[in-house]
C-alpha positions in Angstrom: 11.2 18.9 2.5 11.5 17.5 -1.0 10.9 14.5 0.0 7.7 15.9 2.5 6.5 17.0 -0.7 6.7 14.3 -3.1 4.7 12.0 -0.4 2.3 15.0 -0.2 1.7 14.7 -4.2 1.9 10.1 -4.0 -0.4 11.5 -1.0 -3.0 13.0 -3.6 -2.7 10.9 -5.8 -2.7 7.2 -4.0 -6.2 9.2 -2.4 -8.1 10.2 -5.6 -6.6 6.6 -7.1 -8.8 4.9 -4.2 -11.9 6.9 -4.5 -11.7 6.7 -8.0 -11.4 2.4 -7.4 -14.2 2.5 -4.7 -16.5 3.9 -7.0 -16.4 0.8 -9.6 -16.6 -1.5 -7.4 -17.8 -3.2 -3.7 -15.3 -1.1 -1.3 -14.6 -3.8 1.4 -13.5 -2.1 5.1 -10.5 -4.2 4.9 -9.5 -2.1 1.1 -10.7 0.9 3.4 -8.4 0.4 6.9 -5.5 -1.0 4.5 -5.7 2.6 2.0 -6.0 4.6 5.2 -3.7 3.1 7.3 -1.0 3.4 4.3 -1.6 7.3 3.9 -1.7 8.0 7.8 1.8 6.2 7.3 2.8 8.5 4.6 1.5 11.6 6.1 3.5 11.0 9.2 6.6 9.6 7.7 6.9 12.6 5.5 6.4 15.1 8.0 9.2 13.0 10.0 11.6 13.7 7.6 10.7 16.8 6.7 11.4 17.5 11.2 15.0 15.7 10.7 15.8 17.5 7.9 15.3 21.1 10.4 16.9 19.5 12.5 19.8 18.3 10.7 19.5 22.0 8.9 19.6 23.9 12.6 19.9 21.8 15.7 18.5 24.8 17.5 15.5 24.2 16.5 14.4 21.7 18.8 14.7 21.0 22.6 14.9 17.6 23.7 17.0 16.1 21.4 19.8 13.6 22.4 22.3 15.4 20.1 24.7 12.7 20.6 22.9 10.4 18.5 23.0 8.7 15.5 20.5 9.2 13.1 18.5 6.5 13.3 18.3 7.8 16.1 17.0 11.0 15.8 14.5 9.9 13.1 13.0 7.3 15.1 12.3 10.4 17.8 11.0 13.0 15.2 9.1 9.9 14.6 7.9 9.1 17.9 7.3 13.2 17.7 4.7 12.9 14.4 2.7 10.7 15.5 2.3 12.4 18.8 0.9 15.7 16.7 -0.4 13.5 14.5 -2.7 12.0 17.2 -2.9 15.5 19.3 -1.4 13.5 21.8 1.9 16.0 22.2 3.7 14.7 25.2 5.9 18.1 25.6 8.8 15.9 25.4 10.2 18.0 22.2 9.5 21.3 22.1 10.1 23.4 19.4 12.4 26.9 19.4 12.0 28.8 16.4 9.1 29.8 14.2 10.3 27.6 11.2 9.3 24.1 13.8 6.4 26.3 14.6 5.1 26.9 11.1 5.8 22.8 10.3 3.9 21.7 12.9 1.1 24.0 12.8 0.9 22.6 9.0 1.4 18.9 10.6 -1.6 19.9 12.9 -3.5 21.2 10.4 -3.7 18.7 7.2 -4.3 16.5 10.2 -7.2 17.7 11.3 -8.5 17.7 8.3 -7.6 14.3 7.0 -8.8 13.2 10.2 -12.6 15.1 10.4 -13.2 15.7 6.6 -11.9 12.7 5.3 -11.8 10.0 7.1 -15.3 10.8 8.6 -16.6 11.7 4.9 -15.2 9.4 3.1 -18.6 7.5 1.8 -20.3 11.4 1.0 -17.0 11.9 -1.3 -17.8 8.3 -2.6 -20.9 9.3 -3.6 -20.0 12.8 -5.4 -17.6 10.8 -7.1 -20.0 8.7 -8.3 -22.5 10.7 -9.3 -20.2 13.1 -11.8 -19.4 9.5 -13.2 -15.7 9.9 -12.9 -15.0 12.8 -13.7 -11.6 14.6 -11.9 -12.1 14.8 -7.9 -10.9 18.0 -6.2 -9.7 17.6 -2.7 
């Protein structure tokens, strides 16, 4: 969970730096896609690690996980689980059994909603707003 918080802090700073750099020079599409892709991967991996840690602490938090699997198998499973939740697919093969697991998944869904809707859809507005402020502190 601590690693997830570190990743979130890194992602926030990474986002600020990327937007700030885009106001200082031409922002190309491939740079935008690289920046967005890296942010999404970091987000998904941080929640996969959080889910894995929760599973290690409390194995009854999730059903549908093969208890005999290796740590790598579990991490891949929780990465898949995080991806399906980020994309709001939610296949249903892994079910939440505890309140703590529901809180984690709810926070992932809320954050992914805001990330998708407000960040990606409004990146040009954020960039223009930041440029008009003269490069001051961007509040995201």
